[in-house]
C-alpha positions as CSV (number, residue, x, y, z in Angstrom):
1,X,87.2,130.3,95.1
2,X,90.3,132.4,95.6
3,X,91.4,133.7,99.0
4,X,90.6,137.3,97.9
5,X,87.1,136.3,96.9
6,X,86.5,134.5,100.2
7,X,87.8,137.5,102.1
8,X,85.4,139.8,100.2
9,X,82.5,137.5,100.7
10,X,83.2,137.4,104.5
11,X,83.7,141.2,104.6
12,X,80.5,141.9,102.7
13,X,78.5,139.6,105.1
14,X,80.0,141.2,108.3
15,X,79.8,144.8,107.0
16,X,76.1,144.3,106.1
17,X,75.3,142.7,109.4
18,X,77.3,144.9,111.7
19,X,78.4,147.9,109.7
20,X,81.8,149.0,108.7
21,X,82.7,150.3,112.2
22,X,82.3,147.0,113.9
23,X,83.9,144.9,111.1
24,X,87.5,144.3,112.1
25,X,90.1,142.9,109.8
26,X,90.7,140.1,112.3
27,X,87.1,139.1,112.2
28,X,86.9,139.3,108.4
29,X,90.0,137.1,108.1
30,X,88.7,134.6,110.7
31,X,85.3,134.4,109.0
32,X,87.0,133.8,105.6
33,X,89.1,131.0,107.2
34,X,92.4,132.8,106.9
35,X,95.0,134.6,109.0
36,X,95.0,138.4,109.3
37,X,98.4,138.3,107.7
38,X,97.0,136.7,104.5
39,X,94.2,139.3,104.4
40,X,96.9,142.0,104.2
41,X,98.6,140.2,101.3
42,X,95.4,141.0,99.3
43,X,94.4,144.4,100.8
44,X,96.3,147.3,102.2
45,X,93.7,148.2,104.8
46,X,90.1,148.0,105.9
47,X,89.2,150.9,103.7
48,X,90.4,149.1,100.6
49,X,88.3,146.1,101.6
50,X,85.3,148.3,102.0
51,X,85.8,149.9,98.6
52,X,86.3,146.4,97.0
53,X,83.1,145.2,98.7
54,X,81.2,148.2,97.4
55,X,82.6,147.8,93.9
56,X,82.5,144.0,93.6
57,X,79.8,142.8,95.9
58,X,77.1,145.3,95.2
59,X,74.9,146.0,92.1
60,X,76.9,147.8,89.5
61,X,75.7,151.1,88.3
62,X,78.2,151.5,85.5
63,X,77.1,148.5,83.5
64,X,73.5,149.5,83.6
65,X,73.7,152.1,80.8
66,X,75.7,152.4,77.6
67,X,75.4,155.6,75.5
68,X,73.6,155.0,72.3
69,X,72.3,151.6,73.2
70,X,68.7,150.8,74.1
71,X,66.6,153.8,75.0
72,X,67.5,156.6,77.4
73,X,64.4,155.8,79.5
74,X,65.3,152.1,79.6
75,X,68.9,152.8,80.5
76,X,67.9,155.2,83.2
77,X,65.5,152.6,84.6
78,X,68.3,150.0,84.7
79,X,70.5,152.5,86.5
80,X,67.7,153.4,89.0
81,X,67.0,149.7,89.6
82,X,70.7,149.0,90.4
83,X,71.0,152.2,92.4
84,X,68.1,151.4,94.7
85,X,69.5,147.9,95.3
86,X,73.0,149.3,95.9
87,X,71.8,151.9,98.4
88,X,69.5,149.4,100.2
89,X,72.4,147.0,100.6
90,X,75.1,149.6,101.4
91,X,73.0,151.6,104.0
92,X,73.7,149.3,106.9
93,X,77.4,149.3,106.1
94,X,77.7,153.1,105.8
95,X,75.3,154.2,108.6
96,X,77.7,153.2,111.4
97,X,80.6,154.8,109.6
98,X,78.7,158.1,109.1
99,X,78.1,158.3,112.9
100,X,81.8,158.3,113.7
101,X,83.5,161.5,112.6
102,X,87.0,160.0,112.9
103,X,86.0,157.1,110.7
104,X,84.4,159.4,108.2
105,X,87.7,161.4,108.1
106,X,89.7,158.2,107.6
107,X,87.3,157.0,104.9
108,X,87.5,160.4,103.1
109,X,91.3,160.1,102.9
110,X,91.0,156.5,101.7
111,X,88.4,157.3,99.1
112,X,90.9,159.8,97.6
113,X,93.5,157.0,97.2
114,X,91.0,154.6,95.6
115,X,89.0,157.0,93.3
116,X,85.8,156.1,95.0
117,X,83.1,157.7,97.1
118,X,79.5,159.0,97.1
119,X,80.2,161.3,94.1
120,X,81.1,158.5,91.8
121,X,77.5,157.5,90.9
122,X,76.7,161.1,90.2
123,X,79.8,161.6,88.0
124,X,79.0,158.3,86.1
125,X,75.4,159.2,85.5
126,X,76.2,162.8,84.5
127,X,78.8,161.4,82.1
128,X,76.3,159.0,80.6
129,X,73.7,161.7,80.1
130,X,76.4,164.0,78.6
131,X,77.3,161.3,76.1
132,X,73.6,160.8,75.3
133,X,73.3,164.5,74.8
134,X,76.3,164.4,72.4
135,X,74.5,161.7,70.4
136,X,71.3,163.9,70.2
137,X,69.3,161.5,72.4
138,X,69.1,164.1,75.3
139,X,68.1,167.7,74.9
140,X,71.0,170.1,74.2
141,X,69.9,172.4,77.1
142,X,69.4,169.6,79.6
143,X,70.9,170.1,83.1
144,X,72.5,166.6,83.1
145,X,74.2,167.1,86.5
146,X,70.9,168.3,88.1
147,X,69.0,165.4,86.6
148,X,71.7,162.9,87.8
149,X,71.5,164.4,91.3
150,X,67.7,164.2,91.4
151,X,67.6,160.6,90.2
152,X,70.4,159.4,92.5
153,X,68.8,161.2,95.4
154,X,65.4,159.6,94.8
155,X,67.2,156.2,94.5
156,X,69.0,156.8,97.7
157,X,65.8,157.6,99.5
158,X,64.0,154.5,98.1
159,X,67.0,152.3,99.1
160,X,66.8,153.7,102.6
161,X,63.0,153.2,102.8
162,X,63.4,149.6,101.6
163,X,66.1,148.9,104.2
164,X,64.2,150.7,107.0
165,X,60.9,148.8,106.2
166,X,62.8,145.5,106.0
167,X,61.9,144.9,102.3
168,X,64.3,142.7,100.4
169,X,63.5,144.3,97.1
170,X,61.4,147.0,95.6
171,X,58.4,147.2,93.4
172,X,59.3,146.3,89.7
173,X,57.6,149.5,88.6
174,X,59.7,151.8,90.9
175,X,62.7,152.4,88.6
176,X,60.4,153.4,85.7
177,X,58.4,155.7,88.0
178,X,61.5,157.4,89.3
179,X,62.8,157.9,85.8
180,X,59.4,159.2,84.5
181,X,59.9,162.2,86.8
182,X,63.1,163.3,85.1
183,X,62.4,162.4,81.5
184,X,60.7,165.7,80.6
185,X,63.9,167.5,81.5
186,X,65.9,165.3,79.2
187,X,64.2,164.1,76.1
188,X,64.0,166.3,73.0
């Protein structure tokens, strides 16, 4: 395993256990078995580490749906499944950051440098639905941005509920149930 991979594994574990606010680069490096100087050879700052953890150590939303493949309902269920898991795992990381206005401001600036942030899942899902609309698999008059926001909001809530209740996963029927609520607005 490369040093970068070990650093990301350590960062993911610390950020999930203690939140982003309490995860220091020194502690991440020590947990990975490296010096802080080596950590900075792989990452510019803690924000870049956080973004890498979110992108590389969390369920991926982007790979869950490919326009024109499978069914729209099946693709959306896969996205919903990944989103609920992503939000459940990321909630403890982000909650501490959200409570610190200075850290939120710093993260907001960093997010701009790394093309990341809470809008990315919405933009991805809207883009996916727009592509399906162009293929004729989604209604021409569908409000794709509205549907994406509704589905991602429901996934966020379910991820939070799973985290809050201490559940490691969610019911297998949950993604399909979340998607069923938005399908009438989408399908021709």
